[in-house]
C-alpha positions in Angstrom: 33.6 66.3 -64.8 30.4 67.9 -64.1 28.3 64.4 -65.6 30.8 62.1 -63.2 30.0 63.9 -60.0 26.1 63.8 -60.8 26.4 60.1 -61.8 28.4 59.3 -58.2 25.7 61.3 -56.5 22.7 59.5 -58.3 24.2 56.3 -57.5 24.6 57.0 -53.6 21.4 58.4 -53.5 20.5 55.1 -54.9 22.2 53.2 -52.4 20.9 55.0 -49.4 17.4 54.6 -50.5 17.8 50.6 -50.7 19.6 50.5 -47.7 16.2 51.8 -46.5 14.3 49.6 -47.8 15.9 46.6 -46.7 16.1 47.5 -43.3 12.2 48.0 -43.2 11.7 45.0 -44.4 13.9 42.8 -42.0 12.2 45.3 -39.6 8.7 44.1 -40.9 9.4 40.2 -41.1 11.1 40.7 -37.6 7.6 42.0 -36.2 6.0 39.4 -38.4 7.6 36.3 -36.7 7.4 37.7 -33.6 3.9 38.2 -34.1 3.0 34.4 -35.4 5.0 33.1 -32.5 2.6 35.6 -29.9 -0.4 34.1 -31.9 1.0 30.4 -31.7 2.1 30.3 -27.5 -0.9 32.3 -26.4 -2.4 29.6 -29.0 -1.2 26.4 -27.0 -1.7 28.1 -23.6 -5.6 27.7 -24.7 -5.1 24.6 -25.4 -3.2 23.6 -22.7 -5.7 22.3 -20.6 -9.7 22.3 -21.1 -11.6 20.4 -18.6 -13.5 18.3 -19.4 -16.5 17.0 -17.2 -15.0 13.3 -16.8 -13.1 11.8 -13.8 -11.2 8.5 -14.0 -9.7 6.6 -11.6 -7.8 3.5 -11.2 -6.6 2.0 -8.3 -4.8 -1.0 -6.4 -6.9 -1.7 -3.4 -5.5 -4.1 0.1 -8.7 -5.1 2.1 -9.0 -6.6 5.3 -12.4 -8.0 6.9 -14.0 -6.4 9.7 -16.8 -7.0 12.0 -17.3 -10.7 11.0 -17.7 -12.4 14.7 -17.9 -15.8 15.2 -17.8 -16.4 11.6 -14.2 -13.8 10.8 -13.3 -14.7 7.1 -9.5 -13.9 8.1 -8.2 -13.1 5.4 -6.8 -10.1 2.9 -8.3 -9.6 -0.5 -5.8 -8.0 -3.4 -6.8 -6.2 -6.6 -7.8 -3.1 -8.7 -10.7 -1.1 -9.3 -11.6 1.4 -12.5 -13.8 3.9 -12.1 -15.3 7.0 -14.5 -17.3 9.8 -12.8 -18.8 12.5 -14.7 -19.6 16.0 -13.5 -23.0 16.5 -12.7 -22.9 20.4 -13.0 -20.3 22.0 -15.1 -19.9 24.1 -11.4 -21.4 21.2 -8.8 -18.7 19.7 -7.3 -20.6 16.4 -7.5 -19.6 13.6 -9.7 -21.9 10.6 -10.6 -20.3 7.1 -12.2 -19.7 3.8 -11.5 -16.8 1.0 -12.2 -16.1 -2.3 -11.5 -13.1 -4.1 -9.3 -11.6 -7.3 -8.8 -10.0 -8.9 -6.4 -8.2 -12.1 -5.2 -8.9 -13.7 -1.8 -7.6 -16.8 -0.9 -4.6 -18.8 -2.5 -3.5 -22.3 -1.9 -0.8 -25.4 -3.7 0.0 -28.8 -3.7 2.6 -30.2 -5.9 2.8 -34.2 -7.3 4.4 -36.5 -10.0 2.5 -37.9 -12.6 2.7 -40.0 -15.6 1.7 -37.2 -19.2 -0.9 -39.2 -20.9 0.5 -37.3 -24.3 4.1 -39.0 -24.1 3.8 -41.3 -20.9 6.7 -39.1 -19.3 6.9 -38.0 -16.0 6.7 -34.5 -14.9 5.7 -32.4 -11.6 2.3 -31.4 -11.5 0.7 -28.6 -9.1 -3.0 -28.3 -8.8 -3.5 -24.4 -7.3 -6.4 -22.9 -5.7 -7.4 -19.5 -6.2 -10.5 -17.9 -4.7 -11.4 -14.7 -6.3 -14.6 -12.3 -6.5 -15.5 -9.4 -8.5 -17.9 -6.3 -8.2 -19.9 -3.9 -10.3 -20.9 -0.3 -8.3 -22.6 2.6 -9.1 -22.5 5.8 -7.1 -21.1 9.5 -6.6 -18.5 11.1 -5.3 -18.5 14.3 -3.6 -15.9 16.6 -3.7 -15.0 19.4 -1.1 -15.8 23.2 -1.9 -12.3 24.3 -0.2 -8.9 22.0 -0.7 -6.5 22.0 1.7 -2.9 22.6 0.5 -2.2 20.0 -2.0 -5.4 17.7 -0.8 -8.1 17.8 -2.0 -11.0 16.1 0.2 -14.0 14.0 -0.7 -16.9 11.2 0.3 -18.2 8.6 -1.9 -21.0 6.0 -1.5 -21.4 3.3 -3.7 -24.4 0.5 -4.3 -22.7 -2.4 -5.5 -23.4 -6.0 -6.9 -20.8 -8.4 -6.2 -19.7 -12.2 -7.4 -17.1 -14.9 -5.1 -16.0 -17.8 -7.0 -13.4 -20.3 -7.1 -10.8 -22.2 -8.9 -8.5 -25.1 -9.3 -6.0 -25.0 -11.8 -3.9 -28.4 -12.8 -0.3 -27.0 -14.5 2.3 -29.2 -15.8 5.0 -27.1 -13.9 8.0 -28.5 -15.9 6.7 -27.3 -18.7 5.0 -24.4 -17.5 1.8 -25.6 -19.0 -1.6 -25.2 -18.0 -3.3 -29.0 -17.7 -6.9 -28.1 -16.7 -9.2 -25.6 -15.1 -12.0 -26.1 -12.7 -14.8 -23.6 -11.3 -15.8 -24.7 -8.1 -19.2 -22.3 -8.8 -20.2 -18.6 -7.4 -22.7 -16.9 -6.1 -23.7 -12.8 -5.7 -25.3 -10.6 -3.5 -25.8 -6.7 -3.2 -24.1 -4.3 -0.7 -23.1 -0.4 -0.6 -19.2 1.0 0.1 -18.8 3.8 2.2 -15.9 5.8 2.1 -13.4 9.2 2.2 -10.1 10.4 0.1 -8.9 12.7 -1.4 -6.7 13.6 -4.5 -3.3 15.0 -4.1 -2.0 17.9 -6.2 0.9 16.4 -8.7 3.2 18.7 -11.3 0.4 18.1 -13.6 -3.5 20.0 -14.7 -4.4 16.3 -15.7 -3.5 13.6 -13.5 -3.4 13.2 -9.2 -2.7 10.9 -6.6 -5.2 9.4 -5.2 -6.2 7.8 -1.6 -8.9 6.5 -0.5 -11.0 4.5 2.7 -13.6 2.9 2.0 -15.7 0.3 4.0 -17.8 -2.5 2.4 -21.0 -3.8 4.1 -24.2 -5.4 2.5 -25.1 -9.1 1.7 -22.6 -12.2 2.1 -21.1 -14.3 0.3 -20.2 -17.8 0.4 -16.6 -18.1 0.5 -13.9 -20.8 0.8 -12.4 -20.5 4.4 -9.4 -22.7 5.4 -10.2 -25.5 7.9 -6.9 -26.2 9.6 -6.3 -30.0 7.1 -2.6 -30.0 7.4 -2.3 -32.3 4.6 -4.7 -33.6 1.6 -4.6 -35.2 -1.5 -6.5 -32.8 -3.3 -6.0 -28.6 -2.7 -9.4 -28.2 -2.3 -9.6 -30.6 0.9 -8.1 -27.5 2.4 -11.1 -25.2 2.5 -14.9 -25.1 3.5 -17.2 -23.5 1.7 -18.4 -20.8 4.7 -21.2 -18.2 4.0 -19.6 -15.0 5.3 -21.1 -11.3 6.1 -19.1 -9.6 3.9 -17.4 -6.8 5.9 -14.6 -5.6 4.2 -12.2 -2.0 5.0 -10.4 -1.8 1.9 -7.6 1.3 1.4 -7.4 2.1 -2.6 -4.0 4.0 -3.8 -4.2 4.6 -8.0 -4.3 8.1 -10.2 -7.3 10.1 -10.4 -6.8 11.8 -14.5 -9.1 14.5 -15.9 
């Protein structure tokens, strides 16, 4: 009887010790999991955003000619631009860089029927005129050291090389195929852009809305200007090539990314 009681007592003590060890192991495991969770969370917070010192922007642009007097070029230009800037110093609000733009400034189309040289069938064709220009710029962007609500204003100045050209494209509209493309020459000039804008805070540390108003001037370009012709056998007859002093006011809207 005495041995039985002693055996029960030993087993009870052993069970209590094992239970205590399991509880300690569980607490240690939970604290270890919490430690690793905290460490991962802090690492994610540290890696969430780190400024690179670079600023890129993609904008849609709409421009209208200004201050061109008797030789006014009254067509709007539509296009886009892409720029990349580098912060001058880590704590400086000055950025330097450049980019390019592409835009179209006029178009016209006439339709006609003709026989295809390939199969001898009659198709409907169109002759399309397109006036275009592009430019490459380099300059600076200076941000205000103080922000206003969600706005971070800046001023900008660029020097720009521009080229204007026109093309005439013949298209088989029935088949949707281009038959021929001819370039009506091109010419170049240098100029400058000045203006101001602001980036607008969004729900992101890396992407911002960009609003900008720019005035572009400098050397003129030979552009194709509508001459008032009401009918023509060729689409180029609707246009005269004119030397136009370059003065364009452009509104741009896009995205800035850091």
